C-alpha positions as CSV (number, residue, x, y, z in Angstrom):
1,M,-59.1,22.6,21.0
2,A,-56.2,21.6,23.7
3,D,-56.0,18.8,21.7
4,V,-54.7,20.9,18.5
5,D,-52.7,22.7,20.2
6,C,-51.0,19.7,21.5
7,M,-50.5,17.9,18.3
8,E,-49.4,21.2,16.6
9,K,-46.5,21.5,19.3
10,T,-45.7,17.9,18.9
11,S,-45.8,18.1,15.1
12,L,-43.7,21.3,15.1
13,A,-40.7,19.8,17.6
14,D,-41.0,16.8,15.4
15,A,-40.1,19.3,12.6
16,V,-37.4,20.6,14.5
17,K,-35.9,17.8,15.7
18,R,-35.9,16.6,12.0
19,L,-34.6,19.9,10.5
20,D,-31.9,19.9,13.3
21,K,-30.7,16.6,12.3
22,A,-30.7,17.4,8.5
23,V,-28.8,20.5,9.1
24,G,-26.5,18.2,11.4
25,N,-26.0,15.5,8.5
26,L,-25.2,18.1,6.3
27,E,-22.7,19.7,8.6
28,A,-20.9,16.4,8.6
29,A,-21.5,15.9,4.7
30,V,-19.6,19.5,4.5
31,Q,-16.7,18.4,7.3
32,R,-16.5,14.9,5.3
33,R,-16.2,17.3,1.8
34,L,-13.6,19.8,3.2
35,D,-11.6,17.0,4.4
36,A,-11.5,15.1,1.2
37,D,-10.4,18.3,-0.5
38,R,-7.4,18.8,2.2
39,S,-6.7,15.1,1.3
40,L,-6.9,15.9,-2.4
41,N,-4.9,18.9,-2.3
42,A,-2.2,17.0,-0.1
43,L,-1.7,14.1,-2.8
44,Q,-1.6,16.8,-5.6
45,D,1.2,18.0,-3.8
46,D,2.9,14.6,-3.2
47,L,2.0,14.1,-7.2
48,Q,4.1,17.1,-8.0
49,R,7.2,16.5,-5.7
50,L,7.4,12.9,-7.2
51,G,7.2,14.8,-10.7
52,E,10.2,16.9,-9.6
53,D,12.1,13.9,-7.7
54,R,11.7,11.6,-11.2
55,S,12.9,14.8,-13.1
56,Q,15.9,15.0,-10.7
57,L,16.7,11.2,-10.9
58,A,16.3,11.2,-14.7
59,A,18.5,14.1,-14.7
60,S,21.3,12.6,-12.6
61,L,20.8,9.2,-14.0
62,D,21.4,10.6,-17.5
63,E,24.7,12.5,-15.9
64,S,25.7,9.0,-14.8
65,E,25.1,7.1,-17.9
66,A,27.2,10.0,-20.0
67,R,30.2,9.3,-17.3
68,A,30.2,5.6,-17.5
69,S,30.4,5.9,-21.3
70,R,33.1,7.9,-20.9
71,L,34.7,5.5,-18.6
72,E,34.1,2.8,-20.4
73,E,35.7,4.6,-23.8
74,A,38.9,5.5,-21.5
75,N,39.2,1.8,-20.5
76,R,39.2,0.9,-23.9
77,D,41.5,3.3,-24.9
78,V,43.7,2.1,-21.9
79,S,43.4,-1.2,-22.6
80,R,44.8,-0.7,-26.4
81,R,47.8,1.6,-25.3
82,L,48.5,-1.3,-22.4
83,V,48.3,-4.3,-25.3
84,S,50.4,-1.9,-27.8
85,A,53.2,-0.7,-25.6
86,M,53.1,-4.8,-24.1
87,E,53.6,-6.1,-28.2
88,T,56.3,-3.3,-28.4
89,I,58.1,-4.6,-25.3
90,R,58.0,-8.2,-26.8
91,S,59.2,-6.5,-30.2
92,V,62.1,-4.9,-28.5
93,L,63.2,-7.8,-26.1
94,D,63.1,-10.4,-29.7
95,A,64.9,-8.2,-31.3
96,H,67.6,-8.3,-28.3
97,G,67.5,-11.9,-27.4
98,G,65.0,-11.5,-25.1
């Protein structure tokens, strides 16, 4: 009977050890999952900020392109006026013996 009690205690102790190990593994898995969820949330936050930054940069680019277009048009207008002024000056000089 002593051998049976000893074997039962050993089996119970082994079962408790296995249970303790399984609980430890489960706790570790839960912690890894929580860490992964935190990482995922951080990545989602970063992605949202990147999207907002992209939108702001796109708006800024649109404004810059519109300004560049206006400046190019102003440059063409000034160039036309300068050519016209030079032609007028040449005409006046030619008419008055230059």
